[in-house]
N, CA, C and O of each residue as an XYZ file, in Angstrom:
608
protein
N      -0.730      1.922    -18.833
C      -1.837      2.817    -18.357
C      -2.534      1.935    -17.139
O      -2.830      0.755    -17.327
N      -2.714      2.442    -16.181
C      -3.064      1.552    -15.170
C      -4.408      2.259    -14.949
O      -4.429      3.481    -15.097
N      -5.549      1.601    -14.604
C      -6.966      1.982    -14.348
C      -7.343      2.800    -13.076
O      -6.752      2.487    -12.042
N      -8.092      3.628    -13.035
C      -8.409      4.456    -11.598
C      -8.331      3.773    -10.630
O      -7.757      4.118     -9.597
N      -9.128      2.254    -10.887
C      -9.223      1.784     -9.830
C      -7.852      0.943     -8.726
O      -7.622      0.740     -7.534
N      -7.269      0.694    -10.017
C      -5.663      0.167     -9.496
C      -5.031      1.209     -8.984
O      -4.284      0.870     -8.066
N      -5.032      2.390     -9.221
C      -4.124      3.515     -8.901
C      -4.932      3.626     -7.606
O      -4.418      3.192     -6.575
N      -6.020      4.112     -7.574
C      -6.334      4.281     -5.968
C      -5.860      3.414     -5.041
O      -5.495      3.924     -3.982
N      -5.719      1.578     -5.225
C      -5.445      0.699     -4.569
C      -4.180      0.710     -4.158
O      -3.801      0.429     -3.021
N      -3.314      1.127     -5.342
C      -1.922      1.459     -4.732
C      -1.598      2.597     -3.840
O      -0.805      2.428     -2.914
N      -2.231      3.894     -4.084
C      -2.181      5.074     -3.163
C      -2.840      4.492     -1.645
O      -2.414      5.007     -0.612
N      -3.802      3.493     -1.576
C      -4.440      3.562     -0.384
C      -3.131      2.194      0.315
O      -2.968      2.111      1.532
N      -2.489      1.433     -0.484
C      -1.620      0.483     -0.043
C      -0.457      1.318      0.489
O      -0.030      0.997      1.598
N       0.078      2.278     -0.103
C       1.167      3.020      0.315
C       0.798      3.825      1.403
O       1.729      4.041      2.179
N      -0.029      4.216      1.627
C      -0.559      5.302      2.544
C      -0.491      4.414      4.081
O       0.023      4.791      5.135
N      -1.186      3.142      3.789
C      -1.255      2.058      5.006
C      -0.002      1.555      5.296
O       0.145      1.028      6.399
N       1.343      1.633      4.195
C       2.774      1.144      4.778
C       2.990      2.170      5.365
O       3.282      1.932      6.537
N       2.990      3.294      5.108
C       3.444      4.447      5.738
C       3.204      4.190      7.057
O       4.119      3.860      7.812
N       1.766      4.338      7.513
C       1.324      4.298      8.817
C       1.806      3.102      9.516
O       1.889      3.192     10.741
N       2.078      2.203      9.061
C       2.686      0.686      9.738
C       4.021      0.866      9.877
O       4.559      0.141     10.714
N       4.784      1.722      9.221
C       6.220      1.659      9.353
C       6.480      2.614     10.638
O       7.268      2.312     11.534
N       5.821      3.640     10.613
C       5.742      4.672     11.420
C       5.446      4.247     12.790
O       6.194      4.642     13.685
N       4.528      3.549     13.048
C       4.279      2.963     14.194
C       5.448      1.877     14.402
O       6.006      1.908     15.498
N       5.879      0.914     13.458
C       7.036      0.162     13.758
C       8.210      1.193     14.225
O       8.954      0.780     15.115
N       8.378      2.154     13.841
C       9.701      3.371     14.182
C       9.211      3.464     15.235
O       9.962      2.781     15.932
N       8.020      4.057     16.217
C       7.761      4.144     17.563
C       7.886      3.140     18.206
O       8.415      3.267     19.311
N       7.454      1.786     17.767
C       7.564      0.755     18.885
C       8.925      0.127     19.091
O       9.150     -0.611     20.050
N       9.970      0.480     18.031
C      11.418      0.185     18.440
C      11.859      1.202     18.993
O      12.904      0.934     19.586
N      11.493      2.497     19.108
C      12.401      3.623     20.000
C      11.869      3.566     21.160
O      12.542      4.008     22.090
N      10.502      3.003     21.449
C      10.078      2.746     23.071
C      10.690      1.375     23.588
O      10.998      1.269     24.775
N      10.893      0.177     22.571
C      11.647     -0.672     23.036
C      13.321     -0.208     23.102
O      13.881     -0.751     24.054
N      13.888      0.350     22.588
C      15.178      0.955     22.908
C      14.934      1.839     24.400
O      15.840      1.766     25.230
N      14.222      2.319     24.587
C      14.389      3.301     25.535
C      14.367      2.411     27.074
O      14.945      2.431     28.160
N      13.613      1.871     26.572
C      13.146      0.447     27.928
C      14.541     -0.296     27.899
O      14.904     -0.544     29.050
N      15.387     -0.706     26.989
C      16.351     -1.730     27.203
C      17.294     -0.786     27.617
O      17.903     -1.151     28.622
N      17.683      0.527     27.088
C      18.715      1.275     27.866
C      18.292      1.686     29.443
O      19.065      2.089     30.312
N      17.237      1.526     29.527
C      16.805      2.020     31.221
C      16.744      0.552     32.191
O      16.979      0.558     33.400
N      16.488     -0.324     31.634
C      16.296     -1.436     32.609
C      17.275     -2.446     32.370
O      17.500     -3.220     33.300
N      17.992     -2.607     31.141
C      18.785     -4.139     31.027
C      20.332     -3.798     31.517
O      21.132     -4.719     31.349
N      20.742     -2.805     31.994
C      21.851     -2.563     32.697
C      21.855     -2.821     34.122
O      22.913     -3.020     34.717
N      20.537     -2.830     34.801
C      20.308     -3.130     36.173
C      20.100     -4.260     36.241
O      20.538     -4.830     37.241
N      19.262     -5.158     35.102
C      18.966     -6.544     35.658
C      20.234     -7.160     35.344
O      20.577     -7.981     36.195
N      21.280     -6.965     34.080
C      22.285     -7.427     34.062
C      23.274     -7.339     35.357
O      23.995     -8.308     35.594
N      23.316     -6.197     36.189
C      23.944     -6.098     37.064
C      23.461     -6.819     38.284
O      24.191     -7.258     39.173
N      22.049     -6.903     38.231
C      21.764     -7.679     39.634
C      21.648     -9.026     39.498
O      21.508     -9.635     40.559
N      21.668     -9.780     38.321
C      21.505    -11.352     38.019
C      22.763    -12.056     37.445
O      23.093    -13.224     37.650
N      23.488    -11.012     36.592
C      24.678    -12.070     35.930
C      26.091    -11.442     37.037
O      26.967    -12.272     37.283
N      26.219    -10.269     37.539
C      27.513    -10.127     38.007
C      27.297     -9.966     39.403
O      26.432     -9.370     40.045
N      28.625    -10.866     39.825
C      28.625    -10.743     41.690
C      29.094     -9.209     41.799
O      30.044     -8.547     41.383
N      27.864     -8.965     42.626
C      28.082     -7.407     43.297
C      29.492     -7.411     44.139
O      30.320     -6.505     44.037
N      29.649     -8.570     44.995
C      30.429     -8.511     46.106
C      32.010     -8.283     45.231
O      32.802     -7.445     45.662
N      32.259     -8.906     44.303
C      33.551     -8.659     43.813
C      33.512     -7.576     42.806
O      34.633     -7.295     42.382
N      32.672     -6.983     42.372
C      33.003     -5.740     41.403
C      33.288     -4.715     41.936
O      32.557     -4.290     42.831
N      34.283     -4.110     41.596
C      35.085     -2.726     41.690
C      34.506     -2.057     40.822
O      33.949     -1.107     41.370
N      34.333     -2.064     39.628
C      33.997     -0.888     38.645
C      32.898     -1.595     38.128
O      32.622     -2.782     38.297
N      32.011     -0.322     37.165
C      31.114     -0.799     36.589
C      31.644     -1.530     35.101
O      32.568     -1.014     34.474
N      31.074     -2.568     34.697
C      31.741     -3.287     33.446
C      31.487     -2.535     32.011
O      30.306     -2.229     31.846
N      32.184     -2.255     31.170
C      31.668     -1.464     30.274
C      30.789     -1.777     29.411
O      30.425     -0.927     28.599
N      30.196     -3.212     29.399
C      29.328     -3.485     28.851
C      27.984     -2.718     29.136
O      27.154     -2.412     28.280
N      27.899     -2.411     30.733
C      27.056     -1.584     31.017
C      26.788     -0.297     30.349
O      25.696      0.134     29.981
N      27.668      0.118     30.273
C      27.630      1.638     29.630
C      27.688      1.626     28.074
O      27.407      2.704     27.549
N      27.981      0.667     27.305
C      27.646      0.576     25.966
C      25.911      0.295     25.741
O      25.298      0.719     24.761
N      25.449     -0.294     26.568
C      24.118     -0.904     26.428
C      23.071      0.465     25.850
O      22.394      0.492     24.823
N      23.214      1.439     26.811
C      22.337      2.860     26.296
C      22.846      3.155     25.143
O      21.952      3.278     24.306
N      24.181      3.372     24.606
C      24.372      3.841     23.677
C      23.835      3.302     22.424
O      23.246      4.003     21.601
N      24.086      1.814     22.268
C      23.671      0.888     21.399
C      22.123      1.387     21.378
O      21.726      1.672     20.249
N      21.482      1.492     22.094
C      20.041      1.171     22.335
C      19.766      2.699     21.356
O      19.087      2.646     20.331
N      20.142      3.486     21.649
C      20.220      4.943     21.294
C      20.270      4.994     19.708
O      19.569      5.710     18.994
N      21.128      4.194     19.349
C      21.757      4.568     18.241
C      20.742      3.602     17.247
O      20.216      4.010     16.212
N      20.603      2.266     17.797
C      19.617      1.454     17.035
C      18.066      2.340     16.810
O      17.470      2.399     15.734
N      17.619      2.977     18.083
C      16.300      3.459     18.088
C      16.446      4.505     17.196
O      15.719      4.226     16.243
N      16.992      5.549     17.001
C      17.632      6.514     16.287
C      17.635      6.345     14.965
O      17.027      7.081     14.188
N      18.475      5.147     14.566
C      18.487      4.742     13.302
C      17.520      4.389     12.618
O      17.310      4.841     11.493
N      16.763      3.503     13.214
C      15.701      2.847     12.691
C      14.402      3.904     12.288
O      13.568      3.821     11.387
N      14.628      5.030     13.464
C      13.658      6.082     12.976
C      13.798      6.717     11.519
O      12.987      6.840     10.602
N      15.296      7.113     11.678
C      15.723      7.900     10.372
C      15.401      7.234      9.449
O      14.728      7.843      8.617
N      15.714      5.660      9.128
C      15.611      4.720      8.130
C      13.786      4.805      7.657
O      13.293      4.851      6.530
N      13.284      4.803      8.674
C      11.573      4.828      8.680
C      11.410      6.408      7.735
O      10.854      6.536      6.644
N      11.848      7.107      8.270
C      12.022      8.427      7.577
C      12.399      8.797      5.926
O      12.011      9.646      5.123
N      13.151      7.926      5.907
C      13.605      8.054      4.661
C      12.858      7.261      3.482
O      12.517      7.743      2.402
N      12.685      6.013      3.897
C      11.630      5.179      3.279
C      10.036      6.031      3.352
O       9.422      6.092      2.287
N       9.589      6.477      4.223
C       8.525      7.060      4.193
C       8.323      8.331      3.388
O       7.211      8.604      2.935
N       9.463      9.175      3.189
C       9.642     10.067      2.108
C       9.674      9.475      0.580
O       9.348     10.170     -0.383
N      10.083      8.175      0.473
C      10.324      7.767     -1.037
C       8.739      7.278     -1.177
O       8.205      7.244     -2.286
N       8.069      6.922     -0.029
C       6.644      6.569     -0.487
C       5.778      7.676     -0.607
O       4.736      7.528     -1.246
N       6.122      9.063      0.051
C       5.273      9.796     -0.186
C       5.320     10.578     -1.842
O       4.438     11.117     -2.510
N       6.748     10.339     -2.083
C       6.743     10.900     -3.534
C       6.289      9.686     -4.363
O       6.054      9.824     -5.564
N       6.182      8.699     -3.848
C       5.563      7.924     -4.897
C       3.834      7.941     -4.981
O       3.156      7.678     -5.974
N       3.458      8.250     -3.909
C       2.189      8.732     -3.618
C       2.020      9.589     -4.420
O       1.147      9.291     -5.235
N       2.716     11.067     -4.641
C       2.080     12.193     -5.381
C       2.210     11.447     -6.883
O       1.232     11.366     -7.626
N       3.249     11.025     -7.169
C       3.549     10.575     -8.715
C       1.911      9.883     -9.058
O       1.204     10.378     -9.935
N       1.478      8.727     -8.254
C       0.537      8.292     -8.324
C      -0.723      8.995     -8.396
O      -1.378      8.703     -9.396
N      -1.233      9.818     -7.636
C      -1.872     10.731     -7.514
C      -2.056     11.514     -9.007
O      -3.062     11.385     -9.705
N      -0.783     12.427     -9.389
C      -1.119     12.976    -10.440
C      -1.373     12.011    -11.353
O      -2.127     12.522    -12.181
N      -1.140     10.860    -11.651
C      -1.166      9.873    -12.940
C      -2.297      9.815    -12.822
O      -2.945      9.826    -13.868
N      -3.112      9.718    -11.390
C      -4.708      9.194    -11.323
C      -5.670     10.455    -11.652
O      -6.861     10.336    -11.937
N      -4.936     11.742    -11.563
C      -5.519     13.144    -11.669
C      -5.665     13.356    -13.580
O      -6.558     13.816    -14.291
N      -4.389     12.798    -13.852
C      -4.475     12.991    -15.218
C      -5.213     11.733    -15.858
O      -5.518     12.020    -17.015
N      -5.546     10.648    -15.575
C      -6.323      9.628    -15.766
C      -8.048      9.939    -15.863
O      -8.927      9.631    -16.669
N      -8.015     10.489    -14.959
C      -9.332     11.039    -14.616
C     -10.067     12.053    -15.555
O     -11.184     11.997    -16.068
N      -8.841     13.224    -15.629
C      -9.424     14.343    -16.437
C      -9.202     14.057    -17.690
O      -9.394     15.086    -18.338
N      -8.807     12.938    -18.564
C      -8.845     12.545    -19.868
C      -9.691     11.380    -20.505
O      -9.940     11.219    -21.700
N     -10.087     10.581    -19.405
C     -10.878      9.393    -19.487
C     -12.169      9.229    -18.386
O     -13.142      8.482    -18.484
N     -11.926      9.922    -17.607
C     -13.146      9.955    -16.441
C     -12.834      8.690    -15.704
O     -11.802      8.025    -15.795
N     -13.919      8.455    -14.937
C     -13.873      7.275    -13.945
C     -14.229      5.592    -14.481
O     -14.398      4.576    -13.807
N     -14.250      5.772    -15.717
C     -14.817      4.748    -16.487
C     -13.821      3.636    -16.795
O     -14.295      2.604    -17.271
N     -12.455      3.706    -16.582
C     -11.520      2.685    -16.986
C     -11.392      2.414    -18.378
O     -10.888      1.336    -18.693
N     -11.775      3.234    -19.298
C     -12.242      3.054    -20.647
C     -12.714      1.839    -21.351
O     -13.389      1.891    -22.380
N     -12.267      0.520    -20.653
C     -12.473     -0.722    -21.217
C     -13.046     -0.918    -22.935
O     -14.036     -1.553    -23.298
N     -12.228     -0.275    -23.655
C     -11.670     -0.347    -24.661
C     -12.992      0.405    -25.523
O     -13.151      0.031    -26.685
N     -13.872      1.383    -25.002
C     -14.778      2.276    -25.278
C     -14.556      3.441    -26.136
O     -15.440      3.974    -26.807
N     -13.130      3.873    -26.073
C     -12.862      5.282    -26.588
C     -11.763      5.096    -27.369
O     -11.323      3.993    -27.692
N     -11.228      6.340    -27.734
C     -10.766      6.552    -28.852
C      -9.013      6.691    -28.651
O      -8.216      6.877    -29.571
N      -8.701      6.554    -27.278
C      -7.277      6.843    -26.942
C      -6.340      5.892    -27.313
O      -6.775      4.798    -27.674
N      -5.213      6.071    -27.299
C      -4.067      5.067    -27.826
C      -3.910      4.013    -27.235
O      -3.495      3.023    -27.838
N      -4.228      3.986    -25.827
C      -4.158      2.797    -24.961
C      -5.442      1.878    -24.975
O      -5.535      0.786    -24.414
N      -6.384      2.494    -25.691
C      -7.820      1.723    -25.224
C      -7.920      1.252    -26.866
O      -8.137      2.251    -27.552
N      -7.847      0.322    -27.475
C      -7.947     -0.075    -28.838
C      -9.605     -0.761    -28.537
O      -9.895     -1.397    -27.524
N     -10.333     -0.522    -29.407
C     -11.832     -1.475    -29.411
C     -11.732     -2.750    -29.902
O     -11.297     -3.015    -31.023
N     -12.105     -3.513    -29.133
C     -12.080     -5.177    -29.715
C     -12.991     -5.364    -30.407
O     -14.039     -5.412    -29.764
N     -13.125     -5.521    -31.641
C     -14.121     -6.105    -32.598
C     -14.784     -7.491    -32.336
O     -14.415     -8.043    -31.300
N     -15.712     -8.151    -33.111
C     -15.926     -9.229    -33.120
C     -14.962    -10.400    -32.924
O     -15.076    -11.266    -32.057
N     -14.077    -10.318    -33.771
C     -12.945    -11.109    -34.190
C     -11.920    -11.033    -32.841
O     -11.025    -11.878    -32.826
N     -11.980    -10.166    -31.809
C     -11.104    -10.177    -30.977
C     -11.690    -11.031    -29.826
O     -11.005    -11.461    -28.898
N     -13.418    -11.300    -30.014
C     -13.702    -11.823    -28.738
C     -13.507    -13.394    -28.910
O     -13.130    -13.974    -29.928
N     -13.896    -14.027    -27.512
C     -13.927    -15.359    -27.878
C     -15.199    -15.821    -28.421
O     -16.003    -15.046    -28.938
N     -15.348    -16.805    -28.332
C     -16.539    -17.718    -29.020
C     -17.768    -17.535    -27.841
O     -18.884    -17.061    -28.054
N     -17.383    -17.911    -26.882
C     -18.577    -17.800    -25.899
C     -19.032    -16.554    -25.364
O     -20.180    -16.426    -24.940
N     -17.982    -15.401    -25.361
C     -18.386    -13.759    -25.052
C     -19.350    -13.629    -26.397
O     -20.469    -13.159    -26.194
N     -19.066    -13.943    -27.518
C     -19.808    -13.437    -28.810
C     -20.894    -14.022    -28.666
O     -21.851    -13.274    -28.865
N     -21.232    -15.378    -28.317
C     -22.476    -16.022    -27.812
C     -23.256    -15.072    -27.155
O     -24.186    -14.395    -27.594
N     -22.746    -15.111    -26.022
C     -23.363    -14.177    -24.817
C     -23.919    -13.041    -25.509
O     -25.139    -12.900    -25.589
N     -23.155    -12.270    -25.984
C     -23.549    -10.797    -27.159
C     -24.764    -11.136    -27.645
O     -25.664    -10.337    -27.390
N     -25.062    -12.161    -28.315
C     -25.839    -12.789    -29.238
C     -27.172    -12.955    -28.352
O     -28.302    -12.484    -28.481
N     -26.706    -13.643    -27.590
C     -28.033    -14.338    -26.588
C     -28.959    -12.817    -26.062
O     -30.141    -12.540    -26.263
N     -27.943    -12.073    -25.375
C     -28.161    -10.784    -24.619
C     -28.959    -10.029    -25.854
O     -30.152     -9.859    -25.599
N     -28.644     -9.677    -26.793
C     -29.290     -9.065    -27.997
C     -30.457     -9.641    -28.318
O     -31.358     -8.880    -28.672
N     -30.701    -10.957    -28.280
C     -32.223    -11.742    -28.691
C     -32.849    -11.749    -27.667
O     -34.022    -12.103    -27.788
N     -32.388    -11.393    -26.329
C     -33.326    -11.290    -25.134
C     -33.920    -10.042    -24.995
O     -35.037     -9.834    -24.522
N     -32.916     -8.987    -25.544
C     -33.696     -7.471    -25.473
C     -34.604     -7.382    -26.592
O     -35.521     -6.564    -26.523
N     -34.440     -8.308    -27.892
C     -35.444     -7.904    -28.840
C     -36.675     -8.696    -28.492
O     -37.742     -8.294    -28.956
N     -36.659     -9.977    -27.588
C     -37.843    -10.402    -27.457
C     -38.423     -9.664    -26.093
O     -39.553    -10.060    -25.804
N     -37.956     -8.818    -25.330
C     -38.176     -8.038    -24.645
C     -39.205     -6.926    -24.969
O     -40.374     -6.733    -24.633
N     -38.352     -6.298    -25.721
C     -39.014     -5.015    -26.567
C     -40.383     -5.642    -27.359
O     -41.369     -4.905    -27.376
N     -40.481     -6.935    -27.999
C     -41.414     -7.375    -28.760
C     -42.898     -7.639    -27.735
O     -44.085     -7.675    -28.057
N     -42.250     -7.786    -26.464
C     -43.578     -8.230    -25.481
C     -43.715     -7.015    -25.114
O     -44.903     -6.982    -24.791
N     -43.281     -5.953    -24.941
C     -43.436     -4.203    -24.316
C     -44.205     -3.892    -25.313
O     -45.222     -3.271    -25.003
N     -43.970     -4.232    -26.924
C     -45.015     -3.398    -27.836
C     -46.193     -4.163    -27.669
O     -47.165     -3.437    -27.458
N     -46.472     -5.465    -27.690
C     -47.568     -6.213    -27.773
C     -48.698     -5.746    -26.494
O     -49.927     -5.758    -26.570
N     -47.927     -5.380    -25.436
C     -48.986     -4.977    -24.363
C     -49.354     -3.697    -24.581
O     -50.342     -3.218    -24.025
N     -48.733     -3.143    -25.259
C     -49.232     -1.483    -25.503
C     -50.220     -1.641    -26.669
O     -51.024     -0.745    -26.927
N     -50.168     -2.601    -27.260
C     -51.087     -2.551    -28.458
C     -52.670     -3.079    -28.176
O     -53.494     -3.076    -29.091
């Protein structure tokens, strides 16, 4: 099981990836549009001798078709990938809702009785964390003692 913060982060990342992929798709489509509009004229002007040309070279006819296929193909690929991301987002949002409904927004931290959260006893703690807990308890006792002496 994931914590609520991890799920929120994954959902956020997937949403950002969807937006980035959509922008890339638009950029590829615009690039394909400009390629199909300008590349044939540029090739005709700079690479072919117009005096000896009697017919349009077939390469110049295939460039717009290839650019269109690349642009539309990448758009469809992006659409399919983003649909998969949308399904994953929906699944993670459902998992997040279930986690929040059962445990709240506290990530359990071993403080509840659910199956995934087994409370750690003192034997599961490392010696440094057990010492820090002991020091904290001692500090709390001394603060309470100081407050009780000030009241008297």
